[in-house]
C-alpha positions in Angstrom: 0.0 0.0 0.0 2.8 2.4 0.9 4.6 1.6 -2.4 1.5 2.3 -4.4 1.0 5.7 -2.7 4.6 6.7 -3.4 4.2 5.7 -7.0 1.0 7.8 -7.3 2.7 10.8 -5.9 5.6 10.5 -8.3 3.3 10.3 -11.2 1.3 13.3 -10.2 4.5 15.3 -9.6 5.8 14.3 -13.0 2.6 15.4 -14.7 2.6 18.7 -12.9 6.1 19.5 -14.0 5.3 18.6 -17.6 2.3 20.9 -17.5 4.3 23.8 -16.1 7.0 23.3 -18.8 4.3 23.4 -21.5 2.8 26.6 -20.1 6.2 28.3 -20.0 6.9 27.3 -23.6 3.4 28.6 -24.8 3.9 31.9 -22.9 7.4 32.5 -24.4 6.2 31.8 -27.9 3.2 34.2 -27.5 5.5 37.0 -26.3 7.9 36.5 -29.2 5.1 36.7 -31.7 3.7 39.7 -30.1 7.1 41.4 -30.1 7.6 40.6 -33.8 4.2 41.9 -34.7 4.8 45.2 -32.9 8.3 45.8 -34.4 6.9 44.9 -37.9 4.2 47.5 -37.8 5.0 51.0 -39.1 4.3 53.8 -36.8 2.0 56.5 -38.2 3.7 59.5 -39.7 3.2 63.0 -38.3 0.7 63.7 -41.0 -1.3 60.5 -40.3 -1.2 61.3 -36.6 -2.7 64.7 -37.3 -5.4 63.1 -39.4 -6.2 60.6 -36.7 -6.2 63.4 -34.1 -8.0 66.5 -35.6 -7.9 68.1 -32.1 -4.2 68.7 -32.6 -4.9 71.1 -35.5 -7.7 72.8 -33.6 -5.4 73.4 -30.6 -2.7 74.8 -32.9 -5.1 77.2 -34.5 -6.2 78.4 -31.1 -2.6 79.0 -30.1 -1.9 80.9 -33.3 -5.0 83.0 -32.8 -3.9 84.1 -29.4 -2.2 87.4 -28.8 -2.7 90.8 -30.3 -4.1 91.1 -33.8 -1.6 91.7 -36.7 -3.5 94.7 -38.1 -5.2 97.7 -36.5 -8.6 99.0 -37.6 -8.6 102.4 -39.3 -9.8 104.5 -36.4 -7.5 102.7 -34.0 -4.6 104.2 -36.0 -5.3 106.1 -39.2 -1.6 106.3 -40.0 -0.3 102.7 -39.5 -2.1 99.4 -40.1 0.6 97.1 -38.9 0.4 96.4 -35.1 4.2 95.8 -34.8 5.1 98.9 -36.7 2.8 101.0 -34.6 5.0 100.3 -31.5 8.0 102.0 -33.1 8.6 105.8 -33.3 10.7 105.2 -36.4 7.5 104.1 -38.3 6.0 107.5 -37.7 9.2 109.3 -38.6 9.3 107.4 -41.9 5.9 108.8 -42.9 6.8 112.4 -42.3 8.1 114.1 -45.4 9.3 117.4 -43.7 11.5 118.4 -40.8 10.2 117.4 -37.4 11.1 117.5 -33.7 10.3 115.0 -30.9 9.5 115.9 -27.3 9.2 113.3 -24.4 7.3 114.0 -21.2 7.2 111.7 -18.2 3.7 111.3 -16.6 2.2 109.3 -13.8 0.2 106.3 -14.8 -3.5 106.9 -14.3 -4.1 103.5 -12.7 -0.9 103.1 -10.7 0.8 106.1 -9.3 4.1 104.2 -8.7 4.5 103.7 -12.5 5.8 106.4 -14.8 4.7 106.5 -18.5 5.7 108.7 -21.3 4.0 111.0 -23.8 5.8 111.6 -27.1 4.9 114.6 -29.2 6.1 114.8 -32.8 5.9 118.3 -34.3 6.3 119.3 -37.9 5.3 122.9 -38.8 1.9 123.6 -37.3 1.1 119.9 -37.1 1.6 117.4 -34.3 1.1 113.7 -33.4 0.8 112.8 -29.8 1.5 109.2 -28.6 1.0 107.7 -25.2 3.6 105.1 -24.2 2.6 102.9 -21.2 5.8 101.6 -19.6 4.4 98.1 -18.7 3.2 97.2 -22.3 5.7 98.9 -24.6 3.0 100.1 -26.8 2.7 103.5 -28.6 -1.0 104.5 -28.4 -2.1 107.3 -30.8 -4.2 109.7 -28.8 -4.2 113.0 -30.7 -3.1 114.1 -34.2 -3.6 117.6 -35.6 -2.5 117.9 -39.3 -2.6 121.2 -41.1 0.0 120.6 -43.9 1.0 118.0 -46.4 3.9 116.7 -44.3 2.1 113.4 -43.7 -0.7 111.4 -45.2 -3.1 109.0 -43.6 -3.7 105.5 -44.7 -5.2 105.2 -48.2 -3.3 108.4 -49.0 -5.9 110.7 -47.4 -4.3 114.1 -46.7 -4.6 117.8 -46.5 -5.4 119.4 -49.9 -7.5 116.5 -51.3 -11.0 117.2 -52.7 -14.2 116.3 -50.8 -15.5 113.7 -53.3 -12.2 111.8 -53.3 -12.2 111.9 -49.5 -15.7 110.4 -49.3 -14.8 107.7 -51.7 -11.8 106.6 -49.7 -13.6 106.8 -46.3 -16.2 104.3 -47.6 -13.6 101.6 -47.8 -13.5 101.5 -44.0 -15.9 100.4 -41.3 -16.8 103.9 -39.9 -19.8 106.1 -39.4 -19.6 109.2 -41.6 -21.2 112.5 -40.6 -21.1 115.3 -43.1 -21.7 119.1 -43.2 -20.6 121.8 -45.6 -17.6 122.6 -43.5 -16.6 119.2 -41.9 -16.6 115.5 -42.5 -16.4 113.3 -39.4 -15.5 109.6 -39.4 -16.4 108.0 -36.0 -16.6 104.6 -34.5 -19.7 102.5 -35.1 -19.5 100.9 -31.7 -17.3 100.9 -28.6 -15.4 103.8 -27.2 -15.9 107.1 -29.1 -13.1 107.9 -31.6 -13.2 110.8 -34.0 -11.4 111.7 -37.2 -12.4 115.1 -38.4 -11.7 116.5 -41.8 -12.2 120.3 -42.0 -13.1 121.6 -45.4 -12.4 124.9 -47.1 -13.5 125.6 -50.7 -14.4 121.9 -51.1 -11.0 120.7 -50.0 -9.5 119.3 -46.8 -7.4 122.0 -45.1 -7.0 120.3 -41.7 -7.3 116.9 -40.1 -7.8 116.2 -36.4 -7.8 112.8 -34.7 -9.1 112.2 -31.2 -8.5 108.7 -30.0 -9.4 106.8 -26.8 -6.6 105.8 -24.4 -7.4 104.1 -21.1 
């Protein structure tokens, strides 16, 4: 009886070992096949990845859209359309065709008394352009312009000396509200903060241009 029991245990042990060996062999073979399959597959290209993930293009578009606009609307700056150029004094100097001077005045920031900003005034003849420069932003904000000579032209070549019909034709290219009398044509903002660009007339021609912007 004892001999039979020992023989039974040996047989069971031998069978268990064989089963474990078979399982190990099957597992190793499956892992090798899986590895070969993965290495044989070609990873999707960047273009394919973008096609499979349209959200990537959407997020890129949102990032590109962030930040200040590339151009300025007409009443925001009737001299310069490019936002980057509008931050440079040289861009205004380049548009003036006569001798000019530049004055700089330090002023207290209207929101923070501890911050000092600057007002730049460009003068040429009886004309002037006044720019407000907040220290914290590095911008040059046009707040006043009073033009009474041909030393500078506005965008679309609007300038002192041009006729009333030509002026009206050029103004209609912009999104502005136009008010007209016999002695004055006013282009003003359609909505938002009030901004005025006044063209004073004499004998049917522009003899003075005054701009009144909004700076906060």
